[in-house]
C-alpha positions in Angstrom: 0.0 0.0 0.0 2.5 2.4 1.0 4.6 1.4 -2.3 1.6 2.2 -4.3 1.3 5.4 -2.6 4.9 6.1 -3.2 4.7 5.3 -6.9 1.8 7.4 -7.6 3.6 10.5 -5.9 6.4 9.8 -7.9 4.3 9.4 -11.0 2.6 12.8 -10.2 5.8 14.6 -9.6 7.1 13.3 -12.9 3.9 14.6 -14.7 4.5 18.0 -13.2 7.9 17.9 -14.1 7.3 17.0 -17.4 4.1 19.5 -17.9 6.4 22.4 -16.4 9.2 21.5 -19.0 6.7 21.7 -22.1 5.3 25.2 -20.9 8.9 26.4 -20.7 9.7 25.1 -24.2 6.6 26.3 -25.6 7.3 29.9 -24.1 10.7 29.9 -25.6 9.2 28.8 -28.9 6.6 31.5 -28.7 9.2 34.2 -27.8 11.4 33.4 -30.7 8.6 33.6 -32.9 7.4 37.0 -31.4 10.9 38.2 -32.0 11.2 37.3 -35.6 7.8 38.8 -36.2 8.9 42.1 -34.4 12.1 41.9 -36.6 9.9 41.7 -39.8 7.3 44.3 -38.6 10.4 46.7 -37.9 11.8 45.9 -41.5 8.6 46.5 -43.2 8.0 50.0 -41.5 11.8 50.9 -42.7 10.8 50.2 -46.0 7.5 51.9 -45.8 9.2 54.8 -44.7 11.6 54.8 -47.3 8.9 54.5 -49.9 6.8 57.4 -48.3 9.8 59.9 -48.2 10.5 59.0 -51.9 6.7 59.6 -52.8 7.3 62.8 -50.7 10.0 64.2 -52.4 8.6 63.4 -55.6 5.3 65.3 -55.1 7.4 68.2 -53.8 9.4 68.6 -56.9 6.3 68.2 -58.7 4.4 71.3 -56.9 7.8 73.3 -57.1 7.6 72.7 -61.0 3.5 73.7 -61.3 4.3 76.7 -59.3 7.3 77.7 -61.5 5.0 77.2 -64.3 2.0 79.2 -62.8 4.2 82.0 -62.1 5.8 82.1 -65.5 2.5 82.3 -67.1 1.1 84.9 -64.6 4.3 86.7 -65.3 3.8 86.7 -69.0 0.3 87.8 -68.9 1.0 90.7 -66.5 3.8 91.8 -69.1 1.5 91.4 -72.0 -1.2 93.9 -69.8 1.7 96.2 -69.1 2.8 96.1 -72.8 -1.0 96.8 -73.9 -1.3 99.7 -71.1 2.0 101.3 -72.4 0.5 101.5 -75.9 -2.7 102.9 -74.9 -1.0 105.5 -73.1 0.9 106.3 -76.0 -2.0 106.4 -78.1 -3.9 108.7 -75.7 -0.8 111.2 -75.2 -0.8 111.2 -79.2 -4.7 112.2 -79.0 -4.0 114.8 -76.4 -1.4 116.4 -78.2 -3.6 116.8 -81.1 -6.7 118.0 -79.5 -4.3 120.8 -77.6 -2.9 121.6 -80.9 -6.7 121.9 -82.1 -7.4 123.9 -79.1 -4.6 126.4 -79.6 -6.1 126.8 -83.0 -9.5 127.8 -81.9 -8.2 129.9 -79.3 -6.4 132.0 -82.1 -9.6 132.1 -84.2 -11.7 133.2 -80.9 -9.2 135.8 -80.3 -9.4 137.0 -83.8 -13.4 137.0 -83.7 -13.4 138.6 -80.3 -11.3 141.4 -82.0 -13.8 141.5 -85.0 -17.1 141.8 -82.4 -15.3 144.7 -80.4 -14.7 146.5 -83.6 -18.2 145.8 -84.9 -19.6 146.7 -81.4 -17.8 150.0 -81.5 -19.1 150.7 -84.9 -22.7 149.7 -84.1 -22.6 152.1 -81.0 -21.4 154.9 -83.0 -24.4 154.1 -85.5 -26.7 153.9 -82.7 -25.8 157.3 -81.4 -26.3 158.7 -84.8 -29.9 157.1 -84.7 -30.6 158.5 -81.6 -29.5 161.8 -82.5 -31.6 162.0 -85.9 -34.7 160.6 -83.8 -34.6 163.6 -81.3 -34.3 166.2 -84.3 -37.1 164.2 -86.0 -39.0 164.3 -82.9 -38.5 168.1 -82.1 -39.3 168.7 -86.0 -42.2 167.0 -85.4 -43.4 168.7 -82.0 -42.8 172.2 -84.0 -45.1 171.3 -86.9 -48.0 169.5 -84.7 -47.7 172.1 -82.0 -47.7 169.3 -79.1 -45.2 168.2 -77.0 -44.6 164.4 -77.2 -46.5 163.5 -74.1 -49.4 165.5 -75.3 -49.7 163.7 -79.0 -49.3 160.2 -77.0 -52.2 160.9 -74.6 -54.3 162.2 -77.4 -53.4 158.9 -79.5 -54.3 156.7 -76.5 -57.6 158.3 -75.8 -58.5 158.2 -79.5 -57.3 154.4 -79.7 -58.7 153.5 -76.5 -62.4 154.9 -77.6 -62.3 153.2 -80.9 -61.2 149.8 -79.3 -63.6 150.2 -76.5 -66.7 149.5 -78.8 -64.9 146.9 -80.7 -63.8 145.1 -77.7 -67.3 145.3 -76.1 -69.0 144.1 -79.3 -66.6 141.3 -79.7 -66.9 140.3 -75.9 -70.7 140.1 -76.1 -70.6 138.2 -79.5 -68.1 135.8 -78.2 -69.8 135.6 -74.8 -73.2 134.8 -76.9 -71.7 132.1 -79.0 -70.0 130.6 -75.9 -73.5 130.7 -73.9 -75.6 129.2 -76.6 -72.9 126.5 -77.2 -72.6 125.7 -73.6 -76.2 125.8 -73.0 -77.3 123.6 -76.1 -75.0 121.0 -75.0 -75.6 121.3 -71.3 -79.5 121.2 -71.9 -79.2 118.1 -73.9 -76.9 116.3 -71.0 -79.5 117.3 -68.4 -82.6 116.8 -70.5 -81.2 112.9 -71.2 -80.4 112.5 -68.0 -83.6 113.8 -66.5 -85.5 111.6 -69.1 -83.8 108.3 -68.4 -84.0 108.6 -64.7 -87.4 109.4 -63.9 -87.9 109.0 -59.9 -91.0 109.7 -58.0 -91.0 112.9 -55.9 -89.1 112.5 -52.7 -90.8 115.2 -50.9 -91.7 114.2 -47.3 -94.8 115.2 -45.0 -94.6 116.1 -41.4 -97.6 113.4 -40.9 -97.8 109.5 -41.5 -101.2 107.8 -41.0 -101.3 104.1 -39.5 -104.0 101.9 -40.7 -106.3 100.1 -38.1 -108.0 96.6 -38.3 -111.4 98.6 -37.4 -112.5 101.6 -35.8 -112.9 99.9 -32.5 -109.2 100.1 -32.0 -109.3 103.7 -31.9 -110.9 103.4 -28.4 -108.4 101.1 -27.3 -105.5 103.6 -28.5 -107.0 106.3 -26.7 -107.7 104.2 -23.3 -109.7 105.1 -20.4 -109.3 108.4 -19.7 -106.9 109.1 -22.5 -104.0 107.3 -20.4 -102.8 105.0 -23.6 -102.6 107.8 -25.7 -101.0 110.2 -23.7 -98.4 107.2 -22.7 -97.8 107.0 -26.4 -96.9 110.6 -27.0 -94.9 110.7 -23.9 -92.9 107.9 -24.9 -92.2 108.5 -28.5 -92.3 112.5 -28.4 -95.0 112.5 -31.2 -98.7 113.9 -31.8 -101.5 111.3 -32.2 -104.6 112.7 -34.2 -107.6 110.5 -34.2 -110.4 112.0 -35.9 -113.5 111.0 -38.0 -111.1 109.1 -40.6 -112.1 105.6 -41.0 -109.8 103.0 -39.8 -106.7 105.3 -39.7 -104.6 107.2 -37.1 -102.5 110.2 -37.8 -98.8 110.6 -36.4 -97.6 114.3 -36.4 -93.8 115.0 -35.6 -91.1 116.9 -37.1 -88.6 114.6 -36.3 -88.7 111.7 -38.8 -86.9 109.5 -36.5 -89.6 109.9 -33.7 -92.4 109.6 -36.4 -90.9 106.1 -37.6 -90.4 105.1 -33.8 -94.0 105.6 -33.1 -95.2 104.1 -36.5 -93.3 100.7 -35.9 -94.6 100.7 -32.1 -98.1 101.5 -32.8 -98.3 98.7 -35.4 -96.8 96.3 -33.1 -99.2 97.3 -30.4 -102.1 96.8 -32.7 -100.9 93.2 -33.7 -100.3 92.2 -30.0 -103.6 93.7 -29.1 -102.1 94.4 -25.5 -102.3 98.2 -25.5 -101.8 99.5 -21.9 -98.9 102.2 -20.5 -96.3 99.4 -19.3 -96.6 97.5 -22.5 -96.5 100.8 -24.6 -93.0 101.8 -23.0 -91.6 98.0 -23.2 -92.8 98.1 -27.2 -91.3 101.6 -27.6 -87.8 100.8 -25.9 -87.6 97.7 -28.1 -88.2 99.6 -31.2 -85.5 102.2 -30.4 -83.1 99.5 -30.2 -84.0 98.2 -33.4 -83.5 101.4 -35.2 -79.8 100.9 -35.4 -80.3 97.8 -37.7 -82.9 99.6 -39.7 -80.6 102.4 -40.3 -77.7 99.7 -41.6 -80.3 98.3 -43.5 -81.1 101.5 -45.3 -77.7 102.4 -45.7 -77.0 98.9 -47.5 -80.1 99.0 -49.8 -79.0 102.7 -50.9 -75.6 101.2 -51.8 -77.0 98.3 -53.8 -79.5 100.3 -55.6 -76.8 102.6 -56.8 -74.4 99.7 -57.6 -71.2 100.7 -55.7 -69.0 98.6 -53.8 -66.2 98.9 -51.2 -67.9 101.1 -48.6 -66.7 101.3 -45.3 -69.2 99.8 -42.4 -69.2 103.2 -40.6 -70.1 105.1 -43.7 -72.9 102.5 -44.1 -74.5 103.4 -41.1 -74.0 106.9 -41.8 -75.4 106.9 -45.1 -78.5 105.0 -43.6 -79.2 108.0 -41.1 -79.9 110.0 -44.0 -83.3 108.1 -44.7 -84.2 110.1 -41.4 -83.3 113.5 -42.6 -85.1 116.0 -44.9 -84.3 119.3 -46.2 -87.2 121.5 -47.3 -89.2 118.2 -46.5 -86.8 116.4 -49.3 -85.8 112.8 -48.0 -82.1 113.1 -47.8 -81.3 109.5 -48.6 -83.9 109.6 -51.7 -82.3 113.0 -52.9 -78.6 111.2 -52.4 -79.8 108.3 -54.5 -81.4 110.3 -57.2 -78.1 112.9 -57.5 -76.1 109.5 -57.9 -78.5 108.2 -60.9 -78.2 111.7 -62.4 -74.6 111.9 -62.0 -74.1 108.5 -63.5 -76.1 109.3 -66.8 -74.1 112.5 -67.3 -70.9 111.0 -66.7 -71.3 108.4 -69.3 -72.4 111.2 -71.6 -69.0 112.8 -71.0 -67.1 109.9 -71.1 -66.2 109.8 -67.4 -66.0 106.8 -64.9 -69.7 106.1 -64.4 -69.1 104.4 -60.8 -67.1 107.1 -59.6 -69.7 109.5 -59.9 -72.2 107.7 -58.9 -70.0 107.0 -55.4 -69.8 111.1 -55.4 -73.6 111.4 -55.8 -74.7 109.1 -53.3 -72.2 110.6 -50.6 -72.6 114.4 -51.4 -74.9 115.0 -48.5 -73.4 112.7 -46.1 -72.4 115.4 -43.8 -76.3 115.9 -43.2 -76.1 113.4 -41.1 -73.6 114.3 -39.0 -73.9 118.3 -39.1 -76.1 118.3 -35.8 -72.8 117.2 -33.8 -70.3 119.3 -35.5 -70.2 123.3 -36.8 -69.8 124.0 -40.1 -71.3 123.9 -43.7 -72.4 119.8 -44.4 -70.4 120.0 -47.3 -67.1 120.8 -45.6 -68.2 118.2 -42.8 -69.2 115.4 -45.1 -65.4 116.1 -46.9 -63.7 116.1 -43.6 -65.5 112.7 -42.6 -64.9 111.3 -45.9 -61.2 112.1 -45.4 -60.8 110.1 -42.2 -62.6 107.1 -43.7 -59.8 107.0 -46.5 -62.0 108.1 -49.6 -60.3 109.0 -52.7 -59.2 112.8 -53.2 -61.5 113.3 -56.1 -64.5 112.3 -54.4 -63.6 114.4 -51.0 -63.1 117.7 -53.1 -66.6 116.9 -54.9 -68.3 116.7 -51.8 -66.7 119.5 -50.5 -67.2 121.9 -53.7 -70.8 120.9 -54.6 -72.0 124.1 -53.2 -69.0 125.7 -54.4 -67.8 126.9 -51.1 -64.2 125.4 -52.2 -62.8 125.3 -55.8 -63.5 122.1 -57.8 -60.5 120.2 -59.0 -62.5 118.0 -61.4 -65.4 117.5 -63.7 -66.8 115.3 -61.1 -67.5 118.7 -58.9 -69.3 120.3 -61.6 -71.5 117.2 -62.1 -72.2 117.1 -58.2 -73.4 120.6 -58.3 -75.4 120.1 -61.5 -77.1 117.0 -60.2 -78.0 118.5 -56.8 -79.6 121.4 -58.6 -81.6 118.9 -60.9 -83.0 116.9 -58.1 -83.9 120.0 -55.9 -85.4 121.8 -58.5 -87.7 119.3 -59.9 -91.3 120.6 -59.3 -92.8 119.1 -56.3 -89.4 117.9 -54.8 -89.2 120.4 -52.0 -91.4 122.6 -50.5 -91.0 126.1 -48.8 -93.1 128.6 -46.5 -94.6 131.6 -48.2 -92.6 133.8 -45.8 -89.3 132.3 -47.0 -90.5 132.3 -50.5 -91.8 136.1 -50.3 -88.3 136.8 -48.7 -86.1 135.2 -51.3 -87.8 137.2 -54.1 -87.7 140.4 -52.1 -84.0 139.6 -51.7 -83.4 139.0 -55.4 -85.2 142.2 -56.3 -83.2 144.2 -53.7 -80.1 143.0 -54.9 -80.8 144.0 -58.8 -82.1 147.5 -57.6 -78.8 148.3 -55.7 -76.9 148.9 -58.8 -76.9 152.3 -60.3 -78.8 152.8 -63.4 -81.4 150.3 -62.7 -85.2 151.6 -63.1 -87.4 148.7 -62.1 -86.9 144.7 -61.3 -88.9 141.9 -61.1 -88.5 138.4 -59.8 -90.6 136.0 -61.8 -91.0 132.2 -62.4 -91.0 131.5 -58.8 -87.4 133.2 -58.9 -85.9 131.3 -61.4 -85.9 134.6 -63.6 -85.2 138.3 -63.1 -86.0 141.0 -65.2 -84.0 144.1 -64.8 -85.3 147.3 -66.5 -82.6 150.1 -66.7 -82.4 153.9 -67.6 -81.5 153.9 -71.1 -79.9 157.2 -70.9 -77.5 156.0 -67.9 -76.5 152.4 -69.0 -75.4 151.5 -72.6 -75.5 148.4 -74.6 -72.0 147.6 -73.3 -72.6 148.6 -69.6 -75.9 146.4 -69.9 -73.8 143.4 -70.6 -71.7 144.1 -67.6 -74.5 145.1 -65.3 -76.0 141.5 -65.9 -73.1 139.8 -65.1 -72.5 141.8 -61.8 -75.7 141.1 -60.5 -75.5 137.2 -61.2 -72.2 137.4 -59.2 -73.9 139.5 -56.4 -76.8 136.9 -56.4 -74.1 133.8 -56.3 -72.3 135.4 -53.4 -74.9 136.4 -51.0 -77.9 133.7 -51.7 -78.6 130.4 -51.5 -81.1 128.7 -54.1 -81.5 125.3 -55.9 -81.0 125.4 -59.5 -80.2 128.7 -61.4 -81.6 132.1 -61.8 -81.6 133.7 -65.1 -81.0 137.4 -65.4 -82.0 139.4 -67.9 -81.6 143.3 -68.5 -83.9 145.2 -70.6 -82.5 148.4 -72.1 -85.0 150.2 -74.4 -85.4 153.9 -75.8 -88.9 155.4 -76.6 -89.3 158.1 -78.8 -92.8 160.0 -78.1 -93.9 163.1 -80.0 -97.8 164.5 -80.6 -98.9 165.8 -83.7 -101.4 168.8 -83.1 
């Protein structure tokens, strides 16, 4: 047993020694192989480094050669440019020398010419002095022959020429004025008559009263109420007068303010439809109707714009335009008047070859200031022009609106058309109404203006103030003065009065010779 153990131990020791010897041998072999590999790698690296050095040297030589060639090419190009520049400079020097020689030649010629001119000027001055002396001698000789001095002769000649020319100029002016007036009136009458024929609008005059239809006469009693409390409540809430008379199935509403009258009409119609008529309900309906008026005003402005056919209108301008529905001038509804002026201007603009849409826009907006003039001081034309300028309207529109009553000079034909359209719409029979007192005062003022001129014997305002007949004293006013008198009367009427349309002034001069045979 012990021997076996010893044998095993020896065997194990031998195995360990053998294994260790093998590992040492393998390590030696591996180390030798690694050393050979390292030597080979070092050799390869040296060979690669030598090759890189050779390649770098070759590339450096190539770069040097290339740089040398580029430098030589650049030098040759620069040398050629310098040579060309030298040639051009030499050519310019040659041209300058020729120009200098030419200038020297011209200077010599100029000096010679100046000398000749100075010589000629001296001779002319001598001739002028001789002529002046001869003219003075001739004037003295003529004065001795005529027996008048030069000033007296000039005065006599000017007086005679002025007297002769005065009559000729007066006749020529009168003839030219008559021809121009006939031509202008004929063309203007043609355009205006065509516009009026093509646009036949109903009268836009407005009364101060409106009637509301009732379903039956029993409704009158309900509107009046017990002891009249309902009618008093309506009048107090709306500010109008209700007139209930024997007219069957109708109630008359009277008010100067068209807005109040419209509120009263709508409120009364709503109360009639509802059937509940008592003070509390009346106040409720009137307040509701007032709130709805803004929408009605906007709708009125939109309808007017649609009827005329214009676009791109500011919303604020639409609302302001709608307010004109509730404004009147001499009982003429301003919005209807504006629509009519727009249509008339469109027809006249088409005849004259102008922009029809622009003309209609001006016509519709020409009285826009009347919707604002209760809040702002100034004429409605200027107020409207300022309002349109704030909203960014075109300058031609602003000027035409401001000038349609000739308060400012018109800068375009549209301003003239606006004045003409406004006058046509306002002067149609039945378009406007005025009280008898205002009518009489206007006629008296017309006659007073005509009578204020010297030489006027009598004056008569006829044709409802559309024509003035002025009779002058023939011994104080001649035919030429009569023309000037008519023109001066027209100017004074234009500057001192406001009137629709135009006024014809006719100056009548006649001489009556009366004798009696006995």
